[in-house]
Phi, psi and omega in degrees: 000316180299320179298319180296316181296315179298316179298318179296319179297319179296318179297319179297317180296320180295321182292323178294314183292336181286339180278075183275150175284130187276122178260159173304146185304319182298317180289319177300317181294318180290325180081019181204158173243124178276117188241121180276147176202160169236107189277065180223030188225066180294144007268015184285306175205133179194173177261131179300122182302331183279325187242346185067010178280148176295137178209175180120169182302311182298323180296312181291324176296315180300316179295322177294322176296318178301316179295320180294325181271350179076028179225166177271148173262121176261101180285129180234112180286139179213193175255160178302320181297336182266001181305300184295314177302328184293325177273335177294319182272353179083012177296329175227163179269335187200166174236123175229094190198052180057035189270124184280136178276104174248143179302329181295345180263355188289343176295327184258324185226147169255143186246129168266106188279132183230001183204145173252152178203187178179157180294134183237128175285146172209158183227175173292139180305325183293344180247013185306320183297337180284340189233075182288335176209173184295333180299335179292348180275350178301130181085354182263164177275121181236127181254149176198160181301128179284350182272003182247184174276358184301319178304315180292321181291322177293319179297318179295317179296317180298317180298322182284327190247344187250347177058238184274005180236065189290159172298140174266101185281139177237113179286139181234165179272059180103171184289328178297320178294321178299318179293323178297313180297326178294313180297327180279353179080013180282339173228160182271332182206167177223170177220138172207171184301135182290351175283340182257338188297315179302322179296315180296320181293329175290324179291326182236068185301139178077008184263320187236159174222130178288149179237121177066201180252166174306141187268356178203164178242135174220170184238141174259134185219165171274117182274132183225153178303139184304322185282346184274070183296322181295320179292321177300314181294319179297318181292320177300314181294324180292318177298314179298325178293323177290327175294315184294323185269002175092350180300317182302311181297322179298316180292320177301314181297318181301319185260015176057047181239018184303322181292347182260010186292148167252146177283334183205143177292150178228167175243126175055047177278350182291149180256000000 
């Protein structure tokens, strides 16, 4: 009887492992996926200051996807400006780098969405009592990176919630510049993605306080060439497999991203 049970278990294990996610032939033959990134966006991807090794949620997710797909991940550093050209020309197979899924990008790339996020207001901890909710920001100076969709999202929120006393938006050269201006008192509040704010608040304890909830929803996705339908499907199935086996939740908890979880991967959910 014991022999029968063991044999049945082995057969079951073999049948499960045989159901492999199908990758495009070229990638299967190469045995790797070339993945573009810019490692300057903690906690998503960055270089460990102590070791200079790549680390972050996206790095660990990418490696887990590679194991699930049975291939190696070849990380290729590039610039943000080269993201779209790199998949258009085939220099890389995918982009996994805290990249937001916008409908305006769908002509060039299809996105397998694996995280939700949104712009979050925050202020100096010393002024927290002045801003009990986001409505207290009406009429105040709020800074955010001008290179993102945050200016438009803040303007839309202000129009809806502030009436004749709109937020005075201040464009900055990235989120680090917004935080600098906030600490210097040049602006009253700042906004950045709620997926990054807890990490920053841990780095600078007692410096910032979040205000309200994220004011819009957007999705972070793995960008893939539009024509590579097989690769899109394989990546979608791999993300869902990591969600199902608990790996995804474990990584989210490690990097303090539990509030940004998706129940299921989607394709091109961005607006």
